[in-house]
C-alpha positions as CSV (number, residue, x, y, z in Angstrom):
1,X,0.0,0.0,0.0
2,X,1.3,3.4,-0.9
3,X,1.8,6.1,1.8
4,X,-0.8,8.3,0.1
5,X,-3.4,5.5,0.2
6,X,-2.7,4.7,3.8
7,X,-3.2,8.4,4.8
8,X,-6.5,8.6,2.9
9,X,-7.6,5.4,4.6
10,X,-6.8,6.9,8.0
11,X,-8.8,10.1,7.1
12,X,-11.8,7.9,6.2
13,X,-11.7,6.2,9.5
14,X,-11.4,9.5,11.2
15,X,-14.4,11.0,9.3
16,X,-16.4,7.9,10.1
17,X,-15.5,8.1,13.8
18,X,-16.1,11.9,14.0
19,X,-19.6,11.3,12.5
20,X,-20.3,8.3,14.8
21,X,-21.1,6.0,11.9
22,X,-20.4,2.4,11.4
23,X,-18.7,1.1,8.3
24,X,-22.0,-0.4,7.3
25,X,-23.6,3.0,7.3
26,X,-21.1,4.5,4.9
27,X,-21.1,1.4,2.7
28,X,-24.9,1.6,2.4
29,X,-24.8,5.3,1.7
30,X,-22.3,4.9,-1.1
31,X,-24.0,1.8,-2.5
32,X,-21.0,-0.5,-2.2
33,X,-20.6,-3.7,-0.3
34,X,-19.1,-3.7,3.2
35,X,-16.1,-5.7,2.2
36,X,-15.1,-3.1,-0.5
37,X,-15.5,-0.2,2.0
38,X,-13.4,-2.0,4.6
39,X,-10.8,-2.6,2.0
40,X,-10.8,1.2,1.5
41,X,-10.5,1.9,5.2
42,X,-7.7,-0.5,5.7
43,X,-5.8,0.8,2.8
44,X,-5.8,-2.6,1.2
45,X,-7.9,-1.5,-1.9
46,X,-7.3,1.4,-4.2
47,X,-9.6,4.2,-3.2
48,X,-11.3,5.8,-6.3
49,X,-11.4,9.6,-6.4
50,X,-15.0,9.2,-7.5
51,X,-15.7,7.4,-4.2
52,X,-14.0,10.1,-2.2
53,X,-16.0,12.8,-4.1
54,X,-19.2,10.9,-3.2
55,X,-18.3,10.8,0.5
56,X,-17.3,14.5,0.5
57,X,-20.6,15.6,-1.1
58,X,-22.7,13.4,1.0
59,X,-21.2,14.2,4.4
60,X,-20.4,17.8,3.6
61,X,-16.6,17.8,3.8
62,X,-14.2,19.2,1.3
63,X,-12.6,16.7,-1.0
64,X,-9.1,18.0,-0.3
65,X,-9.6,17.2,3.3
66,X,-10.0,13.6,2.5
67,X,-7.4,13.4,-0.3
68,X,-4.7,15.7,1.1
69,X,-5.5,16.2,4.8
70,X,-6.2,19.9,4.8
71,X,-9.2,22.2,4.4
72,X,-9.3,24.7,1.5
73,X,-9.2,28.4,2.6
74,X,-9.5,30.6,-0.4
75,X,-12.9,31.9,-1.5
76,X,-12.4,34.6,-4.1
77,X,-9.9,32.6,-6.3
78,X,-7.3,29.9,-6.2
79,X,-4.4,29.8,-8.7
80,X,-2.7,26.5,-9.6
81,X,0.5,26.8,-11.6
82,X,1.3,24.3,-14.4
83,X,2.3,20.9,-12.9
84,X,1.9,22.3,-9.3
85,X,-1.5,20.9,-8.4
86,X,-1.6,18.9,-5.2
87,X,-1.0,15.3,-6.4
88,X,-2.1,11.9,-5.3
89,X,-0.8,8.8,-7.0
90,X,-3.5,6.2,-6.4
91,X,-1.7,3.5,-8.4
92,X,1.3,3.3,-10.6
93,X,-1.0,3.8,-13.6
94,X,-3.0,6.8,-12.3
95,X,-1.9,10.2,-11.0
96,X,-4.4,12.9,-10.0
97,X,-3.5,16.5,-9.5
98,X,-6.2,18.7,-7.9
99,X,-6.4,22.0,-9.7
100,X,-8.7,23.6,-7.1
101,X,-7.6,22.0,-3.8
102,X,-7.4,25.4,-2.0
103,X,-10.7,26.8,-3.1
104,X,-13.4,26.5,-0.5
105,X,-17.1,25.6,-1.4
106,X,-16.4,24.9,-5.0
107,X,-19.2,23.5,-7.2
108,X,-16.9,21.1,-9.2
109,X,-13.6,19.3,-8.7
110,X,-11.2,19.7,-11.6
111,X,-8.2,17.3,-11.8
112,X,-5.2,16.9,-14.2
113,X,-5.1,13.2,-14.7
114,X,-2.1,11.2,-16.1
115,X,-2.6,7.6,-17.0
116,X,0.2,5.3,-18.0
117,X,-0.4,2.7,-20.7
118,X,-1.4,-0.8,-19.9
119,X,-1.6,-4.1,-21.9
120,X,-4.5,-3.8,-24.5
121,X,-6.1,-6.9,-22.9
122,X,-6.0,-5.5,-19.4
123,X,-9.6,-5.0,-18.1
124,X,-11.0,-1.6,-17.4
125,X,-11.2,-0.5,-13.8
126,X,-14.8,0.9,-13.6
127,X,-16.2,3.2,-11.0
128,X,-19.3,5.3,-10.6
129,X,-20.2,8.5,-8.6
130,X,-23.1,10.9,-8.5
131,X,-23.3,13.7,-11.0
132,X,-21.5,14.3,-14.2
133,X,-17.9,14.2,-15.5
134,X,-16.2,16.2,-18.2
135,X,-12.9,15.0,-19.7
136,X,-10.7,16.8,-22.2
137,X,-7.7,15.0,-23.6
138,X,-4.6,17.2,-23.6
139,X,-2.0,14.7,-24.7
140,X,-2.2,11.2,-26.1
141,X,-5.2,9.1,-26.7
142,X,-7.4,7.1,-24.3
143,X,-9.8,4.3,-24.6
144,X,-13.0,5.3,-22.6
145,X,-15.7,2.9,-21.5
146,X,-19.1,4.2,-20.3
147,X,-21.6,1.5,-19.5
148,X,-21.3,-0.9,-22.5
149,X,-20.1,1.9,-24.9
150,X,-16.4,2.0,-25.8
151,X,-14.9,5.2,-27.3
152,X,-11.4,6.4,-28.3
153,X,-10.6,10.0,-27.5
154,X,-7.7,11.7,-29.0
155,X,-5.8,14.9,-28.2
156,X,-8.4,17.8,-28.3
157,X,-11.5,15.5,-27.9
158,X,-13.8,16.1,-25.0
159,X,-16.8,14.4,-23.5
160,X,-19.3,14.9,-20.8
161,X,-21.2,12.0,-19.3
162,X,-23.5,10.8,-16.6
163,X,-21.0,9.5,-14.0
164,X,-23.5,7.3,-12.3
165,X,-22.9,4.9,-15.2
166,X,-19.9,2.6,-14.8
167,X,-16.9,4.2,-16.5
168,X,-13.2,3.8,-16.8
169,X,-10.3,4.7,-19.1
170,X,-7.0,3.3,-20.3
171,X,-4.1,5.0,-22.1
172,X,-3.5,4.0,-25.7
173,X,0.2,3.2,-26.6
174,X,1.7,6.0,-24.5
175,X,0.9,8.2,-21.5
176,X,-2.3,10.2,-21.7
177,X,-3.1,13.5,-19.9
178,X,-6.5,14.8,-19.6
179,X,-8.5,17.4,-17.6
180,X,-11.3,15.8,-15.6
181,X,-13.9,17.8,-14.0
182,X,-16.4,16.2,-11.6
183,X,-19.7,18.0,-11.0
């Protein structure tokens, strides 16, 4: 388990304890099985950003508090310089950089996402979360699956979709960078 995942897992436990909830309560709220949730809390399972987004929205906490351990403070603007977003590497294949971590009460969560290529036969890692998601490919190409539909997005392509549908992406041939905004 990476240090980042371990720290996020500890913050999940802390949030649950602060709210006086049982693991079953959070699993039920997020519509996942208890075993999966306990895997997140223990740091044994990769914790999807979409899951953290869902927890943050439902329990009224800021996403950066769960991901990075601090509360945003800015309320008029927050500037993120190129390649300086607060980063979390969930797995070797995915790196997320928050582009608005310091902005309080935001209506959307923008991320710069970098995905390393995997074997073409590797399965998609699918996730779901409430709301909508917008992706804009900045470098490379990605294979995107939404429900049963599979699409290829190239540099400059964008898509917005219902993120309650199972979705996942894979880089094609080389690293892909894209802007992801979760609403």
